[in-house]
N, C-alpha and C positions, 0 to 999 in steps of 0.2 A: 829128881822125879822127871818124866818125859810127859810133856803136853802134847794132846793130839787134838785133831781138827784146825780149824781156821778161825781167825781173830778179824774183826774190822778194824782197820788203821787209819782209814779217813772215809770221808763220805763227800760226795759232790752232786750238782744239779747236771753237770755235764760229763758227756763220756770221754769228752777231748781231754780234759783236766785229769781225770782218772787214769788215762793212758799214758800223761806225763809222768804221774808219780808213780805208776809202775815202770816206766822205762828207767826213773831215777832208782828205785830199789832193786830191780833186776842188774843196773850197773854197778851196785855195791854186792851182787850174789844173792840176792833174795828172791826166790820166787814169789811172784804176786797174780792175783787174779780179780777179774771183773765181776760182781754179782748185780745184775740190773734186772728189772722187771719192765720188760717193753713188749709183752705178749709176743715172743718171738720175731720181733722186727714188725711186726704187723702194726703196733701202735707206739711208734718212736716218742711221740708225745707223752706218754704214759711215764717215761724217764723223767720229765720235769716234776713230775706229782710225788713219785717215789724215790727217785735220787738214784745214784750209783755209787756202788762201795767197792772198796779196793780192801782185798782180804789177803793176809798172810798165815802161813801156818803159824801155830800158837808158838811153838818152839823160836820163831824168829821175831816175834811182835816187840819185844823191848828193843832190839836191835833197829827194826825198821822204824820205829817211833823217834828213835834217837836219830836216824838220818834223815827222817823227814822235818824234825824240830830244828836239826841244823841247817837245813836247807832254807826252811822259812826263815830263820834267822839271818842267814846271808843272805836272802832277798830282799829282807826288810833293811838290812844295813845299807845296801847298794843305794837305796833309795835316798836315806838319810844322807850318805856321804856326797850324792849329786846335789841335794840341796844344799849342802855346806859349801860346796865347791861355787854354786850359784851365788850364794851369799857374798862369799869372798871375792868373786869377781864384781859384784856391786857396790862392794866396800871400795874395791881399788878404783873403779870409775868415778867415785866421789872426791877422791884425794885431789 
């Protein structure tokens, strides 16, 4: 079955974060667009109230979610590794 239309894969309060998400998806071959309501750039502060949505074609939604989840897990994992490295350095200094 072919799905038509767009699906929201992420929401953000900042367009810059949405642009990073779009770049990541496009690097994996998935077209993505921003949906925002800032009154045609007349009220950019409206973005903070309504947020910015990243949309992909419904047919790409599952793959897009997988890519974003993998990226988010990798980002979180790097921080944990850095903390462990810091702890190991502290332990070495105590000996």
